[in-house]
C-alpha positions as CSV (number, residue, x, y, z in Angstrom):
1,M,0.0,0.0,0.0
2,Y,3.0,2.3,0.5
3,G,3.6,4.8,-2.2
4,H,0.0,4.9,-3.3
5,A,-2.8,7.4,-2.7
6,Y,-6.3,6.3,-1.4
7,T,-9.5,8.2,-0.6
8,K,-10.7,8.3,3.0
9,Q,-13.6,6.0,2.2
10,T,-11.3,3.4,0.6
11,I,-8.9,3.6,3.6
12,S,-11.9,3.2,6.0
13,S,-13.1,0.1,4.1
14,I,-9.7,-1.4,4.1
15,T,-9.3,-0.8,7.8
16,K,-12.6,-2.4,8.7
17,S,-11.7,-5.4,6.5
18,V,-8.4,-5.9,8.2
19,E,-9.9,-5.4,11.7
20,V,-12.2,-8.4,10.9
21,N,-9.0,-10.4,10.1
22,V,-7.4,-9.4,13.3
23,D,-10.3,-10.6,15.4
24,A,-10.5,-13.9,13.4
25,F,-6.7,-14.4,13.8
26,H,-6.9,-14.1,17.6
27,N,-9.9,-16.4,17.9
28,R,-9.3,-19.2,15.5
29,K,-9.2,-22.8,16.6
30,F,-6.1,-25.0,16.4
31,N,-5.1,-28.6,15.8
32,K,-4.8,-30.7,19.0
33,R,-1.2,-31.5,18.5
34,Y,1.9,-29.4,17.6
35,V,5.3,-30.9,17.6
36,A,7.2,-27.6,18.4
37,L,6.4,-24.1,19.5
38,Y,8.8,-21.3,19.1
39,C,8.6,-18.2,21.4
40,D,10.3,-14.9,20.8
41,A,9.7,-11.2,20.9
42,T,10.8,-8.3,18.7
43,M,10.8,-4.6,19.6
44,L,8.7,-2.1,17.6
45,N,8.0,1.6,17.9
46,V,4.5,2.4,19.0
47,R,3.0,5.8,19.9
48,R,1.0,6.2,23.1
49,D,1.2,9.9,23.6
50,T,4.9,9.5,23.1
51,V,6.8,7.0,21.0
52,A,8.4,4.0,22.7
53,R,9.7,0.6,21.8
54,E,7.4,-2.2,22.9
55,A,7.7,-6.0,22.7
56,L,5.7,-7.9,20.1
57,H,5.6,-11.5,21.4
58,I,5.2,-14.1,18.7
59,I,4.6,-17.9,18.8
60,I,5.1,-20.1,15.7
61,G,4.1,-23.7,15.7
62,I,4.9,-26.8,13.6
63,T,2.3,-29.6,13.3
64,E,2.8,-33.4,13.2
65,E,2.7,-33.1,9.4
66,G,5.5,-30.5,9.5
67,H,3.3,-27.5,8.5
68,K,4.3,-24.2,10.2
69,D,2.4,-21.1,10.9
70,V,2.2,-18.1,13.2
71,L,-0.2,-19.1,15.9
72,D,-0.5,-15.8,17.7
73,Y,1.1,-12.5,18.6
74,R,0.6,-9.9,21.3
75,L,2.0,-6.6,22.2
76,Y,3.3,-5.9,25.7
77,P,5.3,-2.9,27.1
78,H,8.2,-5.3,28.0
79,E,9.1,-8.9,27.2
80,A,8.4,-11.1,30.2
81,A,8.0,-14.9,30.8
82,S,4.5,-14.4,32.3
83,N,3.3,-12.9,29.0
84,Y,4.1,-16.2,27.3
85,T,2.1,-18.1,29.9
86,D,-0.9,-16.0,29.0
87,M,-0.5,-16.5,25.3
88,L,0.1,-20.3,25.7
89,Q,-3.0,-20.6,27.9
90,D,-5.0,-18.9,25.3
91,L,-3.7,-21.4,22.6
92,Y,-4.6,-24.3,24.9
93,E,-8.1,-23.0,25.3
94,R,-8.5,-22.7,21.6
95,G,-7.7,-26.4,21.1
96,L,-3.9,-26.8,21.1
97,E,-3.6,-29.4,23.9
98,E,-0.5,-31.4,23.2
99,V,3.0,-30.1,22.6
100,L,6.3,-32.0,22.4
101,I,8.9,-29.3,22.7
102,I,9.0,-25.5,23.2
103,I,12.0,-23.5,22.0
104,S,12.9,-20.1,23.4
105,D,15.8,-17.8,24.3
106,G,17.2,-17.7,27.8
107,L,14.7,-15.2,29.2
108,T,14.5,-15.6,33.0
109,G,11.6,-17.8,34.0
110,I,10.5,-18.7,30.5
111,K,10.9,-22.5,31.0
112,E,8.6,-22.5,34.0
113,A,6.2,-20.1,32.3
114,C,5.9,-22.5,29.3
115,L,5.7,-25.7,31.3
116,K,3.0,-24.2,33.5
117,V,0.6,-24.6,30.5
118,Y,2.2,-27.6,28.9
119,P,3.8,-29.6,31.8
120,K,4.5,-32.7,29.6
121,A,6.4,-30.7,27.0
122,D,10.2,-30.5,26.8
123,H,11.9,-27.1,26.8
124,Q,14.9,-26.2,24.7
125,T,17.1,-23.1,25.2
126,C,18.2,-21.7,21.8
127,W,21.8,-22.6,21.2
128,V,22.5,-19.4,19.3
129,H,21.6,-17.5,22.5
130,I,23.7,-19.8,24.6
131,Q,26.7,-19.2,22.3
132,R,26.1,-15.4,22.5
133,N,26.2,-15.6,26.3
134,I,29.3,-17.7,26.3
135,A,31.0,-15.2,24.0
136,K,30.4,-12.5,26.5
137,L,32.4,-14.5,29.1
138,V,35.6,-15.1,27.2
139,R,38.4,-12.9,26.0
140,A,38.4,-11.9,22.3
141,T,41.6,-13.7,21.7
142,D,40.1,-17.0,23.0
143,R,36.7,-16.6,21.5
144,K,37.1,-18.5,18.2
145,E,38.8,-21.4,19.9
146,I,36.2,-21.8,22.6
147,M,33.2,-21.4,20.3
148,N,34.6,-24.2,18.2
149,A,35.0,-26.3,21.3
150,V,31.4,-25.7,22.2
151,K,30.0,-26.8,18.8
152,P,30.2,-30.6,19.5
153,L,27.8,-30.1,22.3
154,Y,24.9,-29.5,19.9
155,Q,26.3,-31.3,16.8
156,S,26.9,-34.7,18.3
157,Q,25.1,-37.9,17.0
158,N,23.4,-38.5,20.3
159,L,23.0,-37.4,23.9
160,E,25.7,-39.7,25.2
161,S,28.3,-38.2,22.8
162,A,27.1,-34.7,23.7
163,N,27.7,-35.4,27.4
164,S,31.1,-36.8,26.6
165,E,32.0,-33.7,24.7
166,F,30.7,-31.6,27.7
167,N,33.1,-33.5,30.0
168,N,35.9,-32.8,27.6
169,L,35.0,-29.1,27.5
170,K,35.1,-29.0,31.3
171,D,38.6,-30.5,31.3
172,T,39.8,-28.1,28.6
173,I,38.5,-24.7,29.7
174,G,37.0,-25.4,33.2
175,K,39.9,-23.8,35.1
176,K,40.4,-20.9,32.7
177,Y,36.7,-20.1,32.3
178,P,34.7,-21.5,35.1
179,K,31.8,-19.1,34.4
180,V,31.3,-20.7,31.0
181,I,31.0,-24.2,32.6
182,K,28.6,-22.9,35.2
183,L,26.4,-21.2,32.6
184,L,26.1,-24.6,30.8
185,E,25.7,-26.7,33.9
186,T,22.9,-24.6,35.4
187,N,20.9,-24.7,32.2
188,E,18.5,-27.7,32.4
189,S,17.4,-27.2,28.8
190,L,20.7,-27.7,26.9
191,F,20.1,-31.1,25.4
192,S,16.3,-31.6,25.2
193,F,16.4,-31.7,21.4
194,Y,18.5,-35.0,21.4
195,K,15.3,-36.8,22.4
196,Y,13.9,-36.2,18.9
197,P,14.8,-37.8,15.5
198,M,18.0,-36.6,13.9
199,Q,16.2,-35.3,10.9
200,I,14.5,-32.4,12.8
201,R,17.1,-31.6,15.4
202,R,18.6,-28.7,13.4
203,S,15.1,-27.1,13.4
204,I,14.5,-27.4,17.1
205,Y,17.8,-26.5,18.9
206,T,17.5,-22.8,18.0
207,T,14.8,-20.2,17.6
208,N,16.1,-19.3,14.1
209,L,12.7,-20.1,12.7
210,V,10.9,-17.3,14.6
211,E,13.9,-15.0,14.6
212,G,14.1,-15.1,10.8
213,L,10.4,-14.1,10.7
214,N,11.2,-11.2,13.1
215,K,13.9,-9.9,10.9
216,Q,11.7,-9.9,7.9
217,L,8.9,-8.2,9.9
218,K,11.3,-5.4,11.1
219,R,12.4,-4.7,7.6
220,Q,8.8,-4.1,6.6
221,T,8.0,-2.0,9.7
222,K,11.0,0.3,8.9
223,K,8.8,1.7,6.2
224,K,6.4,2.9,8.9
225,E,9.1,4.2,11.3
226,Q,6.5,4.1,14.0
227,F,2.9,3.0,14.5
228,P,0.5,5.8,15.5
229,N,-1.4,3.5,17.9
230,E,-1.7,-0.2,18.9
231,E,-4.6,-0.8,16.5
232,S,-2.5,0.3,13.6
233,L,0.3,-2.1,14.6
234,E,-2.3,-4.9,15.0
235,R,-3.6,-4.4,11.5
236,F,-0.2,-4.3,9.9
237,V,1.2,-7.3,11.8
238,C,-1.9,-9.4,11.3
239,N,-1.8,-8.8,7.6
240,Y,1.9,-9.7,7.4
241,F,1.4,-12.9,9.4
242,L,-1.7,-13.9,7.3
243,D,0.5,-13.6,4.2
244,Y,3.3,-15.6,5.9
245,N,0.9,-18.4,6.8
246,A,-0.7,-18.5,3.4
247,R,2.7,-18.7,1.7
248,L,4.4,-21.2,4.0
249,G,1.6,-23.0,5.9
250,T,1.2,-25.8,3.4
251,R,4.9,-26.5,3.0
252,V,6.5,-29.3,5.0
253,H,9.3,-28.0,7.1
254,I,12.7,-29.6,6.5
255,G,13.0,-33.1,8.0
256,F,9.5,-33.3,9.4
257,G,8.0,-35.2,6.5
258,E,10.5,-38.0,7.1
259,V,9.6,-38.7,10.8
260,T,5.8,-38.5,11.0
261,M,5.5,-42.0,12.4
262,E,8.2,-41.4,15.1
263,L,6.6,-38.1,16.2
264,N,3.2,-39.7,16.4
265,E,4.6,-42.4,18.6
266,L,6.2,-39.7,20.9
267,F,2.8,-38.0,21.2
268,N,1.0,-41.3,21.9
269,D,3.5,-42.3,24.5
270,R,3.7,-38.9,26.3
271,Y,0.0,-38.1,26.2
272,K,-1.4,-41.7,26.6
273,K,-4.6,-41.9,28.6
274,N,-4.4,-43.7,31.9
């Protein structure tokens, strides 16, 4: 729409049409099962008397069949773990009852916030964020060497090998960089992705899926510079996500089409009725 002129009546009609889409988006029903949920937030400029950056929280899901789509989004003044609890609870009430794994960054309290709604789900901390935090704890001269030493932790063939590599890392850098080891040891969500078939592990050990979407969204919002109000942002974002879902919702995400049976067995085992 940018770069074109429209009458007030046309703009009013377009606005009403998009507002209907916004309501439908936030109230639609979901499949019972989703293999993975990705939680992340991006900061956008919004005017409320004055302009300030606020956190647009986004949740993307991948179904048993490997189809992905933006499930919901909400705007909050700040990113907080409790916000995701509210969003996930809303998804649950709209039919999304069973989840295998939830992937997020290292936001304080987010694991507990997610598992409060889906206690049988695994939680995985994004390894890109883990690496960023490690990089902050080491000298620049050692950074490349240590980051290479960390790679085997998330690129191993299985959990046993990953734990062996972790022990090697402790022996190698434990004395020089004890804070790095402590950061890893105190994270209970390092290796959750190893429970899943190898074909999809690269898709579930980072939040790259949702972060990629965030980057694309921010490029589009730069054309706006700021949103005059929350309703304007809602309309813009909803339209963008509807287009994303229409373009990508029927595609099978890499690896998922190869492991449908294994994922179905995981669901049946974890959520079997007593």
